[in-house]
Steps between C-alpha positions, in 0.01 A plus 500: 500500500215478252168386629337182368153655476395858450301548820230721350436271207506186713256652757269627229504152340422324828224751591344461154519118526333515838202654333452189291583241759290627791164324519347638818685821431309529163172528686630719790523877465782738575396663830803732515279809478330398826821490694753737332722500802605140422727633236722671761520294820352247740484125573114496495241676299157624597203451264187710586180294479177700492207330669149519358305744724272678261126437552179615338217669696157619419493876478262666739434863465667690785694202621867492448672205341742308719849538350712192481853532621799396303644182654840378396686197625871474466653200331866430502724285274856393543743621236675196353867512401588228249808430288654253263876456454719301261871463443669526172860371480753682280550186288131514411469875460556493127195277466270736701351684208224476258273200565661420835434852629138459406492175694634663807244777477228235464621305807523801717158623387343157559622449850412859610163477335430174678577655838287810429211290376523277797475801735200629309339155536567512874335841519193346326490231764392752757168553319174475689329280243605129500319226308566127537542262210485118506833401354860622558599505135165549313227761477153504352286766339249467788773571751612812306147620495470451877813705540373780280174508702699642791499835315125519523351720227840661421577261217529720193745327270706804462556532873711183507875508442558126465464148624848367586550125516774251565633305193355176653150648437554578131362163400187568708425802287590310177225253590250754622200540266445859615860578402538318165158465345476787247127442472462674832397863456762612755782290350809633330671352191860399557459393863782251581756679289751650745630859455698675763359255754136562401338169408166654414186662643252365751166694469716782347757496785863434403638174637877519578707193576808526717680291770616811682328497836209278388604170666506422863800270543408411859136400438572392137215690345438763237374846567284688261444874522211702355630859503308831453666787340687746739483256781872402490776756510875526487762776522864499408722705729785409266471335163742227408859638498835349423840503670825327414763405759848387392634190675864531407630198697247284317556659165128553480223764515193483709187656345218586738146612419271628773168664554282649780124461486178432698179319430161545659137388465330835504146363494464191718163432349635527143644150476359155546737212580381158389683191649427166666600604847328820610617639833 
């Protein structure tokens, strides 16, 4: 029996769409080269984290320098197995083409991207740096500055990947003079115009809006993440793939998409979490 989708084309379309719908994923980096064994087997992955041990000494003639020893701590991450399934009845099969196929690709991509992003946000929640804000659904420039201060003197604009915010905080940025006043020397024209989730730049740092993993439904408060480059990583053990299963008694076909991946905060001092309730 002919398949409804060509698996390779469907999988490629979903994987390509994931690249445009992932928000946390857009600032995380592919860490597969650090753990090449993930491509073959295992339920957990091990990320090596190199501790800072190098020191500087005054050189004294005839006195040997004290060599620092390489100190590596092992960090593990669970490999997640996610899937999305939908059923297409024979009577509807003739309609599953063209625009409708695109809609199915979009739905599968969106739900999988939401889960991956949520897991990346959860990884960020393990960061060392936490900074309290006054309101559950608002944020101020002063609070953002306090959060950035956690990085000490490591605040070069190019070292930041992004500031990720919940949609409820978009209006806070829209009313923030430091964000919208183009008279400021650090301001960027076009702030507030959303493109691929980026609503503008705060002191040169991209501001990305997403509801994936940025709202605590228990405490009812938004979470804001200031993320440094190379702090957040992910690996895919298996990219999104497609299978079809014929349900003859139902006169239907089940289409199942699945993926294996892991997420990890590789630098626990590379992220600041801003929220009202700081544990």
